[in-house]
N, C-alpha and C positions, 0 to 999 in steps of 0.2 A: 742245681748240683752239680760236682763235676762226675762225671763216668769215668771207670778205668778198668783196664781189661790184665787178664795175665797171659804173661809169656815166659815159656820154657827155654832155658839150654843148656845144650849137655857139655859140659864143662869136665875135662879129666875123668869122662866114666861118674861125673855124679851131675846129677839132673837138678838144675838150679830154678827158682819160677821168681818173679817177682811180679808186680803189679807197676803198670803204665799206664800213666794218665791220659784221658782221652781230649778232644778238645769238647767243651760243652754244647748241645746242639742249639742251630740258631733258632732268634728268636722269632717268628712266624709273623710277628706284627713288625717288626721293623725288618724282615724279608719282603710283606709285601707295602709296605710304610718306608722305605729307606730314610736314615736319619742323618745324612750326610753334607757336612758344610762345604760352601763352594761347587755343586754341582748340578749346576743348572738343568732344567728341563722345559722344553718347549712345547706348547700345544698349537692346536689350529682351534679359533673357536670361532663358530657361525652363530647368530644367535638373529633373532624376529620378535622384534616388541611392536603390540598393536598400540594402535593411537587415535584417538579420535577424530575423526576430521569433518568437514563439511559434506554431507550426503552419505556418512557410512564409515567405517573403519579402514586405517590405513595398516598396512605390514610394513613396517622398516626392518629391512634386512640388514645386518652388517656383516662383515669377516675379518678378524685382526690376528696375530701370532703372538701368546704370549710366553710370556719364559719367569719361569719361578725358581728362586734360588735361597737356600735355607742360609744365611748369614752370618750369624751367631746365638751363642748361647748362654742363658743365665738362670737363676736360680729363682723362682716365684716364693711367693710369700708362705706357699705349702711345703716347701724344700723342694718341690719338684723340679726339674733341668726344662726348661723352655727353650726351644728353636723358633728365635724369629726369624721369619722368611720376607721377602719383597716379591713382589709381583709387579712388571713390567712389559707392554703393551705396543704393540705397533701394527701400520695397518697393512702393511704389503714389505718386502725384501729391501727394497731402497728407503724406508723411512727409518729415522731412526727409535730407538725405542723410548717413551715418556712412562716413568713411574705412575702406577697406579693405585697401589694399594700396599700396605704391610699384614703379617698375618701369624699368628704363632703356632705350633705343633705341640704337643707333649706328649705322653705316657703318663696314663693315670690307670696303676692298677696293670689290667688286663685291657685295658680298652688303650686305644691311637685315640686323640684327641684334635681337634683344628679350630681352632676362634679366627673369625674374620666381619667386618660388618656388624659387630656386634653380638653376635652369633656364636654359638661356641656347637659345634658337631662331634659327634661320638663316630668317629669315621668307622673304624675296626674294633671288633673285639676279638677275645678268645675264650674257648676254642675255635678255629675256623673249619666248622664243620657243617655241611648243607643241613640247614631246618633251625640253627640256632638264630635267635632273633632277639632282638635289642631297640631300646628308644632312644635313638640317635639323636632326637632332639631336645633329651630333658634337660639341658644347659638353658635354653631358654622357654616363652613361653610359645608355644606352637601355632594358637592361633592370634599371636599377634600380625600386624595387616603390615605390607611393604608395600615402596610407590614402584610401580612399573609402569610408565609409558602415560603417567600423569596422574595413575587412577591407584586406587587401594585395591589391595590382592590378600588373600588367605593363602599364601602358595605352601604353607608346612604345616597346616592344618591335617591331622590324622593319619603324619606320616608313620611306617611302622617296617624299621629295618629288617632284613634277615638276608642270611646266606639264600641263594638260588643255587648255586653250584659252585665250587672249590677248586674246580680242575676242567676246565673247557676250553678248548681253540676256539681263535675269533679272528676275523679278518677284520682290519680296520680299516675305515674309508679312506686313509691315507694312503692304504694301500701295502703296510706291514702287516705280517702273521707274527699271530704269538701263540704260543703253542698251549702254554697255559693261562689262565685266569680266575681269579675271585669275583662270582657275580653277587653285587649286594643290590638287592634290590629296595629302595627306600621309600617307594611310594607307589602300590598298587595301583592299576588301571583303573580311573574312576571314571565312568560315560553315562553322563544321566543330562534331564535336560535343560541343569543349570551349569554344570562346569563338567572338565575334562583335565585328569592330570595324571602322570605316569613320572615316576625318576629312578632312575639307575647310576650306577658306578661300576667300572671296572678294573680291576689291582692286578699287575703284575708282578713277577718275582723278579727283584733285583733292580724295576723299576719304579712300582708304585702305578700313580693311576695312570691309565690308558683311554678311557674314555667315560666320560660324566654327562649325561641327559637328563633336562628336565622339558617338560612340558605341560603349564598349567596357567588353562586357560577359562573363563566365565562368557556366561551369557545372559541376557534378559529378554531374549528371544520369546521365550514362554510366558512374556507378559506383552508382548505387541503381536504374535502371530498363532494363529491355529496349527500350524504345519511345520513347528519346531521339529520334532521327529523325525522328519524327510529330507532337513538340511546337515549337511557334513558341516564340522566344527571351522572350516577356513569360510565357512558362509555365514555363520550365527554366532560365533567370537566376537565380543565386545571390549573383552580387556585381556589383556596377560602375556607371556611370555614363553616361547620356546628357545632353548640355546644346546649346542652342542659342543663337548670341548673333547679333543683328541691328541693323544699323544704324536708328538713327530720325532724328537733325537731327545738324545742329554750329550751333552758336554761332556 
């Protein structure tokens, strides 16, 4: 709906008034997830994957730079406009970027939806208000297991998305200070004898995603040792992964 205001002019002693249209309010979803073509966004991605090895579990760590760009639009079968994006990665600044995957983003009514790796996630919803919650994994069976480090892992089961904060300042580990972010808690902290899980994302106005974190680990320690509750997750986890993706810059 286009808003309008009334302004008046004193002309030849006569008060004349007329309505002047105002620009429509910005869509909050597109403010926190800009849908702009050919605007690359760069991230630092640090990951740890647990791999079974002789004598225990090995933590394989890696660090990459990722570049994501929305490259084109198309109209889907549902009549919605979809943005197709590409993700490229490289090991260091001197290495060339290599294609990693394609993804799509689109608006579904009051939701912002992203699909990748045959999974569809509802990333943001309106209204952007603290306490609002939604099923962000409704686009797939969240009990499905994924391969991580040669093991099957039920990463997404039990996730419940909600806004923890819609205006908080953060310092990113890359050194960038962000005055205001929306905090989306995707999975609450689960910490018991057999699993540890937490997941969240931060979004900043005019930028989009500035931080993504997932820690999903499982343990069978309870079946093999009696002191499992005394061990840290670094000691007792036998499968899983940790990933942190942090905003670097936009071109």
